[in-house]
C-alpha positions as CSV (number, residue, x, y, z in Angstrom):
1,M,120.7,127.3,39.2
2,N,118.3,125.8,36.6
3,N,114.5,125.6,37.0
4,F,114.5,122.0,38.1
5,S,117.0,122.6,40.8
6,R,115.1,125.6,42.0
7,R,111.8,123.6,42.2
8,I,113.6,120.9,44.3
9,L,115.0,123.5,46.6
10,L,111.5,125.2,47.1
11,A,109.9,121.8,47.7
12,C,112.5,121.0,50.4
13,C,111.9,124.3,52.1
14,A,108.2,123.7,52.1
15,L,108.6,120.3,53.7
16,L,110.8,121.8,56.4
17,L,108.3,124.5,57.0
18,L,105.5,122.0,57.2
19,A,107.4,119.9,59.7
20,A,108.0,122.9,61.8
21,V,104.4,124.0,62.1
22,L,102.6,120.6,62.2
23,P,102.8,118.4,65.3
24,M,104.6,115.1,64.8
25,R,102.4,112.0,65.0
26,P,102.8,110.4,68.4
27,D,103.8,107.0,67.0
28,A,106.5,108.6,64.9
29,A,107.8,110.6,67.9
30,A,107.8,107.6,70.2
31,S,109.7,104.9,68.3
32,R,111.6,104.2,71.6
33,A,110.6,104.3,75.2
34,H,112.6,104.1,78.5
35,I,111.0,102.8,81.7
36,T,112.7,102.7,85.1
37,L,111.5,100.2,87.8
38,L,112.5,101.0,91.4
39,G,112.0,98.2,93.9
40,T,112.1,97.8,97.6
41,T,111.5,94.6,99.5
42,D,111.3,93.3,103.1
43,L,111.0,96.8,104.5
44,H,109.6,95.2,107.7
45,G,108.3,98.5,109.1
46,N,111.6,100.4,108.8
47,I,111.0,104.1,108.1
48,Y,113.3,106.2,110.3
49,P,117.1,105.4,109.8
50,V,117.4,103.9,113.3
51,D,117.8,100.5,114.9
52,Y,115.1,100.6,117.6
53,Y,116.7,97.7,119.6
54,T,120.1,99.4,120.0
55,N,118.7,103.0,119.7
56,Q,121.5,103.8,117.3
57,P,121.5,105.4,113.8
58,A,121.3,102.8,111.0
59,N,121.5,103.1,107.2
60,R,118.0,101.8,106.5
61,G,114.4,102.7,106.1
62,L,111.9,104.4,103.8
63,A,113.1,108.0,104.7
64,K,116.4,107.3,103.1
65,I,114.9,105.3,100.3
66,A,112.7,108.3,99.5
67,T,115.8,110.4,98.8
68,L,117.0,107.8,96.2
69,V,113.5,107.6,94.7
70,R,113.2,111.3,94.3
71,Q,116.7,111.4,92.7
72,A,115.7,108.7,90.1
73,R,112.4,110.5,89.3
74,S,114.3,113.7,88.6
75,E,116.4,111.9,86.1
76,Q,113.7,109.7,84.4
77,K,110.2,110.5,83.3
78,N,108.6,107.0,83.3
79,V,109.2,105.5,86.7
80,L,107.4,102.8,88.6
81,L,107.9,102.4,92.3
82,L,107.2,98.8,93.5
83,D,107.6,96.7,96.6
84,S,108.0,92.9,96.9
85,G,106.4,92.4,100.3
86,D,107.0,91.8,104.1
87,T,106.2,95.4,104.5
88,I,104.0,96.1,107.6
89,Q,105.7,94.0,110.3
90,G,109.1,93.8,111.8
91,T,110.0,96.8,114.0
92,P,108.7,98.0,117.4
93,L,107.1,100.9,115.5
94,A,105.2,98.5,113.2
95,Y,104.1,96.4,116.2
96,Y,103.0,99.3,118.3
97,F,100.6,100.7,115.6
98,A,99.3,97.2,114.7
99,R,98.6,96.2,118.3
100,K,98.7,99.1,120.8
101,D,97.2,102.0,118.7
102,T,95.1,101.0,115.7
103,T,93.4,104.4,115.4
104,Q,96.2,105.8,113.2
105,I,96.9,104.9,109.5
106,N,99.5,102.2,109.3
107,P,102.8,104.2,109.4
108,T,104.6,102.2,106.7
109,I,101.6,102.5,104.4
110,A,101.4,106.3,105.1
111,A,105.0,106.7,104.1
112,M,104.5,104.5,101.0
113,N,101.4,106.5,100.0
114,A,103.4,109.8,100.3
115,L,106.1,108.3,98.0
116,G,103.5,107.2,95.4
117,Y,104.1,103.5,95.3
118,D,102.5,101.9,92.2
119,A,102.0,98.3,93.5
120,M,103.1,95.8,96.2
121,A,103.3,92.0,96.3
122,V,101.9,90.5,99.5
123,G,104.5,89.0,101.8
124,N,104.1,86.2,104.3
125,H,104.7,88.5,107.2
126,E,101.7,90.6,106.2
127,F,99.7,87.8,107.9
128,N,101.5,87.9,111.3
129,F,99.0,90.2,113.0
130,G,96.0,88.4,111.7
131,L,93.4,89.4,109.0
132,A,92.0,92.6,110.6
133,P,95.3,94.5,110.7
134,L,96.2,93.2,107.2
135,W,92.9,94.4,105.8
136,K,93.2,97.7,107.6
137,A,96.6,98.4,106.0
138,K,95.4,97.2,102.6
139,R,92.4,99.5,102.8
140,E,94.6,102.5,103.7
141,A,97.0,101.9,100.9
142,K,96.6,104.0,97.7
143,F,98.3,101.3,95.7
144,P,97.2,97.7,94.9
145,W,98.4,94.6,96.9
146,L,99.0,91.7,94.5
147,A,99.3,87.9,94.7
148,A,98.4,85.7,91.7
149,N,99.0,82.5,93.5
150,I,96.4,83.1,96.2
151,K,93.1,81.3,95.8
152,Q,90.5,83.0,97.9
153,T,86.9,82.9,99.0
154,Y,86.7,86.7,98.9
155,K,85.4,87.9,95.6
156,S,85.5,91.6,96.1
157,G,86.2,94.3,98.7
158,V,89.3,95.0,100.7
159,E,89.6,91.3,101.5
160,H,90.1,90.4,97.8
161,I,93.7,90.3,96.6
162,E,94.1,91.0,92.9
163,P,96.6,88.9,90.8
164,Y,97.9,91.7,88.6
165,I,97.4,95.2,87.3
166,I,98.2,96.7,83.9
167,K,99.4,100.3,83.8
168,N,100.0,102.6,80.8
169,V,103.4,104.2,81.3
170,G,104.5,106.5,78.5
171,G,102.3,104.7,76.0
172,V,103.7,101.2,77.1
173,R,101.3,98.7,78.6
174,V,103.1,97.4,81.7
175,A,101.7,94.4,83.5
176,I,102.7,94.0,87.2
177,V,102.0,90.5,88.6
178,G,102.4,89.6,92.2
179,F,103.4,86.2,93.8
180,I,103.8,85.2,97.5
181,T,105.8,82.3,98.9
182,P,103.3,79.5,99.5
183,G,104.7,78.7,103.0
184,V,102.2,80.9,104.9
185,P,100.2,77.9,106.3
186,R,103.5,76.4,107.5
187,W,104.3,79.5,109.6
188,E,100.9,81.0,110.6
189,I,98.0,79.9,112.7
190,P,94.9,79.1,110.5
191,A,92.9,82.1,111.7
192,N,95.5,84.5,110.3
193,Y,94.9,83.3,106.7
194,R,91.3,82.2,106.8
195,G,89.8,82.3,103.3
196,Y,93.1,82.2,101.5
197,E,94.9,79.2,99.9
198,F,98.5,79.5,98.7
199,E,99.3,77.8,95.4
200,N,102.7,76.8,94.1
201,I,104.2,79.9,92.4
202,V,105.3,78.2,89.2
203,D,102.0,76.4,88.7
204,A,100.0,79.7,89.2
205,A,102.4,81.6,86.9
206,K,101.9,79.0,84.1
207,R,98.3,79.9,84.2
208,V,98.5,83.6,84.7
209,I,101.5,84.8,82.7
210,P,100.2,83.7,79.3
211,E,96.9,85.6,80.0
212,V,98.9,88.7,81.0
213,R,101.3,88.5,78.1
214,K,98.5,89.0,75.6
215,K,97.5,92.3,77.3
216,A,100.9,93.8,77.9
217,D,104.1,95.0,76.2
218,L,106.2,94.6,79.3
219,V,105.6,92.0,82.0
220,V,107.1,92.7,85.5
221,V,106.8,90.2,88.4
222,L,106.9,91.2,92.0
223,A,107.8,88.0,93.9
224,H,107.8,87.6,97.6
225,S,110.0,84.5,97.1
226,G,113.8,84.3,96.8
227,L,116.3,82.6,94.5
228,E,116.4,78.9,95.4
229,R,119.9,78.7,93.8
230,D,123.2,80.5,94.4
231,P,123.3,83.2,91.7
232,Q,127.0,82.7,91.1
233,T,127.2,78.9,91.0
234,G,123.6,77.8,90.3
235,E,123.8,75.3,93.2
236,A,120.6,74.8,95.1
237,F,120.4,76.3,98.7
238,S,119.7,73.7,101.3
239,D,118.2,76.0,104.0
240,Q,114.7,76.3,102.6
241,M,111.4,74.7,102.6
242,Q,110.2,73.0,99.4
243,N,108.7,75.6,97.0
244,E,109.4,78.4,99.5
245,N,111.8,80.1,97.1
246,A,111.0,79.8,93.4
247,V,112.4,82.7,91.4
248,W,114.9,80.7,89.5
249,A,112.3,78.1,88.5
250,L,109.8,80.9,87.6
251,A,112.3,82.5,85.2
252,E,113.4,79.2,83.8
253,Q,110.0,77.5,83.3
254,V,107.5,80.2,82.6
255,P,107.9,82.1,79.3
256,G,106.7,85.7,78.9
257,I,108.3,87.4,81.9
258,D,110.7,90.3,81.2
259,V,111.7,91.4,84.8
260,I,111.4,89.9,88.3
261,L,111.9,92.1,91.3
262,F,111.9,89.7,94.3
263,G,112.5,89.4,98.0
264,H,111.8,87.2,101.1
265,S,115.3,85.7,101.4
266,H,117.0,88.9,102.7
267,R,119.8,88.6,100.2
268,E,120.9,91.3,97.8
269,V,121.1,90.5,94.1
270,P,122.0,93.5,91.9
271,T,121.5,91.7,88.6
272,K,121.1,88.3,87.2
273,V,119.7,87.0,83.9
274,I,118.1,83.6,84.0
275,N,116.7,82.3,80.7
276,G,116.5,85.8,79.3
277,V,114.7,87.1,82.4
278,L,116.3,90.0,84.3
279,V,116.1,89.4,88.1
280,A,117.1,91.7,91.0
281,Q,116.6,91.9,94.7
282,A,117.1,94.9,97.0
283,K,118.5,94.5,100.5
284,N,116.0,94.1,103.3
285,W,114.9,96.8,105.7
286,G,115.4,99.5,103.1
287,Q,119.1,99.1,103.0
288,S,119.2,99.4,99.2
289,L,117.0,100.3,96.3
290,A,116.8,98.0,93.2
291,R,116.7,99.7,89.9
292,A,115.9,98.2,86.5
293,D,116.1,100.2,83.3
294,I,114.2,98.9,80.3
295,E,114.6,100.2,76.7
296,L,111.7,99.4,74.4
297,E,111.3,99.8,70.6
298,R,108.1,100.1,68.5
299,A,107.1,96.8,66.9
300,G,104.0,96.7,64.9
301,G,101.2,98.0,67.1
302,G,103.1,97.4,70.3
303,W,106.5,97.5,71.9
304,E,109.4,95.0,72.3
305,V,112.1,95.1,74.9
306,A,115.4,96.1,73.2
307,A,117.6,96.2,76.3
308,K,117.4,95.8,80.0
309,R,119.8,96.2,82.9
310,S,119.6,96.4,86.7
311,T,121.6,97.3,89.8
312,V,121.1,98.2,93.4
313,I,121.7,101.6,95.0
314,P,122.9,101.3,98.6
315,V,121.7,103.4,101.5
316,T,124.8,104.9,103.0
317,D,125.8,107.8,105.3
318,A,125.9,110.0,102.2
319,V,122.1,109.5,101.7
320,V,120.2,112.1,103.6
321,A,116.8,111.1,105.0
322,D,113.9,112.7,103.2
323,A,112.5,115.6,105.3
324,E,108.9,115.0,104.1
325,I,108.9,111.4,105.2
326,L,110.5,112.1,108.5
327,K,107.9,114.8,109.3
328,L,105.0,112.6,108.2
329,T,106.0,109.8,110.5
330,Q,107.6,111.8,113.3
331,T,104.7,111.3,115.8
332,Y,104.8,107.5,115.1
333,H,108.5,107.5,115.8
334,E,108.4,109.6,118.9
335,T,105.5,107.5,120.4
336,T,107.5,104.3,119.7
337,E,110.6,105.7,121.4
338,K,108.7,106.8,124.4
339,Y,107.1,103.3,124.7
340,L,110.5,101.6,124.3
341,D,112.1,103.8,127.0
342,T,109.7,102.6,129.7
343,P,111.8,101.1,132.6
344,I,110.5,97.7,133.6
345,A,113.3,95.9,135.5
346,T,116.9,95.9,136.6
347,S,120.0,93.8,135.7
348,S,122.7,92.9,138.2
349,K,125.3,92.7,135.4
350,T,126.0,93.7,131.8
351,L,125.0,91.0,129.3
352,D,125.3,90.7,125.6
353,A,123.8,88.1,123.2
354,S,126.7,87.6,120.8
355,T,127.3,84.0,122.0
356,A,123.7,83.1,123.0
357,R,123.2,80.6,120.1
358,Y,126.4,78.7,121.0
359,E,126.3,78.3,124.7
360,D,123.7,78.2,127.4
361,H,122.9,81.8,128.1
362,P,120.8,83.8,130.6
363,F,118.9,85.5,127.7
364,V,117.6,82.3,126.3
365,D,117.1,80.8,129.7
366,L,114.8,83.8,130.4
367,I,112.7,82.9,127.3
368,H,112.6,79.3,128.4
369,K,111.5,80.3,131.9
370,V,108.6,82.4,130.6
371,Q,107.5,79.7,128.1
372,M,107.6,77.0,130.8
373,E,105.7,79.0,133.3
374,Y,102.9,80.3,131.0
375,G,102.7,77.1,129.0
376,K,102.8,74.9,132.1
377,A,105.5,72.9,130.3
378,D,108.1,70.4,131.3
379,V,110.5,71.4,128.5
380,S,111.0,74.6,126.5
381,L,112.5,75.0,123.1
382,S,113.8,78.4,121.8
383,T,116.8,80.3,120.5
384,M,118.3,83.8,120.4
385,F,116.8,85.7,117.5
386,Y,118.7,89.0,117.8
387,T,122.4,88.4,118.6
388,R,123.2,92.2,118.8
389,L,121.2,92.7,122.0
390,Q,123.0,94.2,124.9
391,I,121.6,94.9,128.4
392,P,123.7,97.1,130.7
393,A,123.9,96.7,134.4
394,G,121.2,98.6,136.2
395,Q,117.9,99.8,134.7
396,V,116.4,97.6,131.9
397,T,113.8,99.2,129.6
398,L,111.1,97.7,127.4
399,R,113.5,98.4,124.5
400,Q,115.9,95.7,125.6
401,I,113.2,93.1,126.4
402,A,111.6,93.8,123.0
403,G,115.0,92.9,121.5
404,L,115.0,89.6,123.3
405,Y,112.2,88.3,121.1
406,I,111.8,90.3,117.9
407,Y,109.1,88.2,116.2
408,E,105.3,88.1,116.6
409,N,105.3,84.4,117.5
410,T,102.7,82.9,119.9
411,L,103.3,80.2,122.5
412,Y,102.3,76.6,121.9
413,T,102.6,73.7,124.4
414,V,102.4,70.3,122.8
415,E,102.5,66.7,124.0
416,M,105.4,64.6,122.8
417,N,107.5,61.7,124.0
418,G,111.2,61.4,124.7
419,K,111.9,59.9,121.3
420,Q,110.3,62.9,119.5
421,L,112.1,65.4,121.7
422,R,115.4,63.8,120.8
423,E,114.4,64.0,117.1
424,V,113.8,67.8,117.6
425,L,117.2,68.3,119.3
426,E,119.0,66.3,116.6
427,H,117.4,68.4,113.9
428,A,118.5,71.6,115.8
429,A,122.1,70.2,116.0
430,E,122.2,69.8,112.2
431,F,122.5,73.6,111.9
432,F,125.9,73.4,113.6
433,P,129.1,72.7,111.5
434,A,130.9,69.4,112.0
435,W,134.2,69.4,114.0
436,P,137.0,69.8,113.0
437,F,135.9,73.0,111.2
438,P,137.3,73.9,107.7
439,A,141.0,74.9,107.7
440,D,140.2,78.0,105.7
441,G,138.3,79.4,108.7
442,R,135.0,79.6,107.0
443,V,132.8,78.5,109.9
444,R,129.1,78.1,109.3
445,L,127.5,79.6,112.3
446,P,124.0,78.3,113.1
447,G,121.2,80.9,112.7
448,Y,117.8,81.4,114.4
449,N,116.6,77.9,113.5
450,A,119.0,76.2,115.9
451,D,116.8,75.8,119.0
452,T,118.1,74.7,122.4
453,A,116.1,73.1,125.3
454,E,115.5,73.8,128.9
455,G,114.1,71.2,131.3
456,V,116.5,68.5,130.1
457,E,120.3,68.2,130.2
458,Y,122.4,67.1,127.2
459,T,125.6,67.5,125.2
460,M,125.8,68.3,121.6
461,D,128.8,66.4,120.1
462,L,130.0,68.0,116.9
463,T,132.4,65.2,116.2
464,Q,129.5,63.0,115.4
465,P,127.5,62.9,112.1
466,A,124.2,64.8,111.9
467,G,121.4,62.8,113.5
468,Q,123.7,61.3,116.1
469,R,125.0,64.4,118.0
470,I,122.8,64.5,121.1
471,R,124.2,62.4,123.9
472,D,123.7,62.1,127.7
473,L,120.1,63.4,127.3
474,R,118.6,63.4,130.8
475,Y,115.3,64.4,132.3
476,K,115.0,65.1,136.1
477,G,118.5,63.6,136.5
478,K,117.8,60.3,134.7
479,P,118.3,59.2,131.1
480,L,115.3,60.3,129.0
481,A,113.3,57.2,127.9
482,D,111.7,57.2,124.5
483,D,108.2,56.7,125.9
484,T,108.4,59.4,128.6
485,K,105.5,61.8,128.1
486,L,106.4,65.5,128.1
487,R,104.6,68.9,127.7
488,V,107.0,70.9,125.5
489,A,106.7,74.7,125.0
490,T,107.6,76.0,121.5
491,N,106.1,78.7,119.2
492,N,103.6,78.6,116.4
493,Y,106.3,79.0,113.8
494,R,108.1,75.9,114.9
495,Y,104.8,73.9,115.4
496,A,103.8,74.7,111.8
497,G,107.2,73.4,110.5
498,G,109.2,76.6,110.4
499,G,112.9,75.7,110.2
500,R,112.0,72.3,108.8
501,Y,111.0,71.0,112.3
502,S,108.7,68.3,111.0
503,A,108.6,66.4,114.3
504,F,105.9,68.8,115.6
505,Q,103.4,68.1,112.9
506,G,100.2,66.4,114.2
507,L,101.2,66.6,117.8
508,P,98.3,67.5,120.2
509,V,98.4,71.1,121.3
510,V,97.4,71.5,125.0
511,Y,98.0,75.3,125.3
512,R,97.9,78.3,122.9
513,S,98.8,81.7,124.3
514,P,96.4,84.6,123.4
515,M,99.5,86.9,123.5
516,E,102.8,87.0,121.6
517,V,105.8,85.4,123.4
518,R,107.4,88.9,123.5
519,E,104.4,90.3,125.4
520,L,104.6,87.3,127.9
521,I,108.2,88.1,128.5
522,I,107.5,91.8,129.1
523,E,104.7,90.9,131.5
524,Y,106.9,88.4,133.4
525,V,109.9,90.8,133.7
526,S,107.6,93.7,134.7
527,R,106.1,91.5,137.4
528,T,109.4,90.1,138.8
529,G,111.4,93.3,138.3
530,A,114.7,91.6,137.4
531,I,116.2,89.5,134.6
532,L,118.3,86.4,134.9
533,S,122.1,87.1,135.2
534,E,123.3,83.5,135.0
535,A,122.5,80.4,132.9
536,D,122.0,77.1,134.6
537,G,124.4,75.2,132.2
538,N,121.9,72.4,131.3
539,W,123.5,71.9,127.8
540,K,126.9,72.3,126.2
541,I,128.8,71.8,123.0
542,A,131.6,69.2,122.7
543,P,134.5,69.0,122.2
544,R,135.7,72.1,124.1
545,E,137.7,73.2,121.1
546,A,134.6,73.4,118.9
547,F,132.8,75.4,121.4
548,E,135.6,77.9,121.8
549,A,136.0,78.2,118.0
550,L,132.2,79.0,117.6
551,V,132.3,81.6,120.4
552,R,135.4,83.2,119.0
553,E,133.9,83.4,115.5
554,A,130.6,84.8,116.9
555,R,132.3,87.6,118.8
556,Q,134.4,88.5,115.9
557,R,131.4,88.8,113.6
558,E,129.4,90.9,116.1
559,L,132.4,93.3,116.3
560,G,132.5,93.5,112.5
561,N,128.8,94.3,112.5
562,S,128.9,96.9,115.3
563,G,128.7,99.9,113.0
564,G,125.8,98.7,110.8
565,P,122.4,97.1,110.9
């Protein structure tokens, strides 16, 4: 070896030795970064893996989600745990500790704190109990609640809702921006959102996202708003209020967003790319966990997204509930179970709700009876919200009656005339499919927006076009005249336009209940000691073949769902 070669060899050895003893510069070591986003949405107070209304195990809830979260954290270093809203309302457990016992920390928030959530978008159901319970839960949370499209009179304190936060995650500046569906005023009484105004999501995003983009390497949106289009076909969904769901428009019209984790619509979307934006939605009630993995590369003084992908991880029998979360919330769970097992009445026969949206049914008639009595109404409007409810013959507990009315709606009685009532019933009839039904057997069963009426008699004729289906509408045995004045009982959700019931808007309200409809039903059943066993048959579906097909399809679907939530 000549001298030149020897010098080269010695220089290389010196460089290798220097590299071994000197620390590598951070920017040289971190030319790439990997960030994992974990997302839940529409938890609705589900913690334990149980359906409180049936008292059966169910693959849902934060205790099982916790196991999936801990697994992901064991695999990845840079993980953000996020929620897209509708978090603190929805189960008897959530209700009990929002209304019956407010001395304890909110149970859902306690579990989320233990899991180390990083941020949450505010959902519309956060406002169901009013501002005091909302602010209490927000105060107790160790993570921020976000909504960039809320204009508010509150400038600071627990009442103030921040639009976004920026976190440093592994050297990457991650912006987390929240949005809420602007429909809250359509669904809530004004006192429940006093001091807050709800802006169109896209309009607010066009103002906020450019500001955020300048400060961040990665922009993540938590949207309590669903896809307004079918993710496969791109066709617009028809069953929504204007601007209620806006994720597609948000991705398409507002540059600068990298990822959107969204909710509200209770649909599951593992992955979809819209205009370069990755979007994903976990299943409601903690039935799955959304996961987005983001690869970033150094670019000048910051980072650029090199690749991104998403999926959902289902909660199954194989997922064991996390022992820490179960122990933390055990007292809440046991208190709720004891409350639900309180006997309050008897039933003369076994009843189930599988067909209660498609035929006059004693369950819905019981709701009507309560609404008409407490609201001093001539007519009542309602539907069956939970079609899996079963009440056995014999003892009836508070659990079953809670399942009869699962929402925190309050009772309204309004003044309307016969013509307006007909408009309401025609709108309700629009949710039913036209007869004859499709030959392929794909029957569109009406959901919880298809109200029926008590206090009048009528036939819903599915051979007729929408808007002309209600016939033989009678009140007190006589054809209902357009100018007949009526006191009609409904709920605050309907009165505010929920389900696109526009006929209620502007009508005078002659009664508002101070209690939820569910509590009125519990009070009534406790007082009378029995539930209705027979319906009075005041309405029916025609032709007979259409009715039989709807009932058959409903029973088959309930059988298919009997093992799950």
